[in-house]
C-alpha positions in Angstrom: 0.8 1.5 55.8 2.0 3.6 53.0 0.4 7.1 52.7 1.0 7.3 48.9 -0.5 4.7 46.7 0.0 5.2 43.0 -3.2 5.4 40.9 -4.1 2.1 39.3 -3.6 1.4 35.8 -6.8 -0.2 34.2 -6.8 -2.9 31.6 -9.7 -4.8 30.1 -8.0 -8.2 30.9 -5.3 -8.9 33.5 -3.8 -12.4 33.3 -2.5 -13.7 36.6 0.1 -16.6 36.9 -0.1 -17.3 40.6 -3.2 -15.7 41.9 -4.4 -15.5 45.6 -7.9 -15.1 46.5 -8.8 -12.1 48.7 -9.6 -14.4 51.6 -6.0 -16.1 51.1 -4.5 -12.5 51.1 -6.2 -11.7 54.4 -5.0 -15.1 55.8 -1.4 -14.4 54.8 -1.6 -10.9 56.3 -2.9 -12.4 59.6 -6.2 -10.4 59.4 -9.7 -11.8 59.7 -11.6 -11.6 56.6 -14.8 -9.8 57.4 -16.8 -11.0 54.3 -18.1 -14.1 52.7 -19.5 -15.3 49.5 -18.3 -14.4 46.1 -16.7 -11.1 47.4 -13.7 -12.8 48.9 -12.8 -14.8 45.7 -11.4 -11.6 43.9 -8.1 -12.7 42.4 -5.0 -11.0 43.3 -1.3 -11.4 42.3 1.7 -9.9 44.1 4.9 -9.6 42.0 8.3 -8.2 42.5 9.2 -5.2 40.5 11.3 -2.1 40.5 8.5 0.4 41.5 5.2 0.0 43.2 2.6 -0.2 40.6 -1.2 -1.5 40.6 -2.8 -3.0 37.4 -6.4 -4.0 37.7 -9.4 -4.7 35.6 -12.5 -2.4 36.0 -15.1 -3.0 38.5 -15.0 -4.7 41.9 -14.7 -8.2 40.8 -11.8 -7.9 38.4 -8.3 -9.3 38.7 -5.5 -7.3 40.3 -1.7 -7.4 39.9 0.3 -5.5 42.6 3.9 -4.8 41.8 6.0 -4.4 44.9 9.7 -3.2 45.1 11.7 -6.1 46.5 12.8 -5.6 50.0 11.1 -2.2 50.4 8.1 -3.4 52.6 8.2 -5.8 55.3 4.9 -7.5 54.8 3.8 -7.5 51.1 0.4 -9.0 52.0 -0.4 -6.1 54.4 0.6 -3.6 51.8 -1.7 -5.3 49.2 -4.5 -5.2 51.5 -3.9 -1.4 52.1 -3.7 -0.8 48.4 -7.0 -2.9 47.7 -8.6 -1.0 50.6 -7.6 2.6 49.9 -6.3 2.6 46.4 -9.0 0.5 44.7 -11.8 0.9 47.4 -12.3 -2.7 47.8 -15.0 -2.8 50.5 -13.9 -6.5 51.8 -10.3 -5.4 52.3 -11.4 -2.0 53.9 -13.7 -3.7 56.3 -11.0 -6.4 57.0 -8.4 -4.0 58.3 -10.9 -1.4 59.7 -9.9 -0.7 63.3 -6.5 -2.5 63.2 -3.1 -1.1 63.5 -2.7 -2.0 59.7 -4.7 1.0 58.7 -3.0 3.6 60.5 -0.3 5.7 58.8 2.8 6.0 60.9 4.2 9.4 61.7 7.0 10.8 59.6 10.5 10.5 61.1 11.8 13.6 62.6 10.9 16.2 65.0 7.6 15.2 66.9 4.5 17.5 66.3 3.4 19.7 69.2 0.1 21.5 69.9 2.1 24.9 70.0 5.4 26.2 69.0 8.2 26.4 71.8 9.3 29.7 73.0 12.9 30.7 72.3 13.6 30.3 76.0 12.4 26.8 76.0 14.5 25.8 72.9 17.6 27.3 74.4 17.1 25.6 77.8 16.8 22.3 76.0 19.8 23.1 74.0 22.1 23.9 77.0 20.8 20.6 78.6 21.7 18.7 75.5 25.2 20.3 75.3 25.9 19.8 79.1 24.9 16.2 78.8 27.2 15.6 75.8 30.1 17.5 77.5 29.7 15.1 80.7 29.9 12.0 78.5 33.3 13.1 77.0 
């Protein structure tokens, strides 16, 4: 899941060329849709674009166009569900991904977080161990 979702641009009417229903979007993302009725018939279109952008009609029932940069997200359907759930606050999308690994933001790359800072002695010891291991390899 992406942590930063751009704010939606609201338009009075959004025309969609190849729409998916919210239920079809859940199926494509391999998530069980946890709603029924007219709620799951909301129309969504996922389009390739240069930047991540969301264009929506006002209200909970309106059409939504999600523009996704090509090749930057491995599963566009999961991204679309997350945008609907946390960007547009769609209850069907939020309930469908609640409790799954799809709703968890992955930690940033880099140094792992710790509960407390290391002392200089601990850092120096680890550095000497890394240097001795790299010297042994050469």
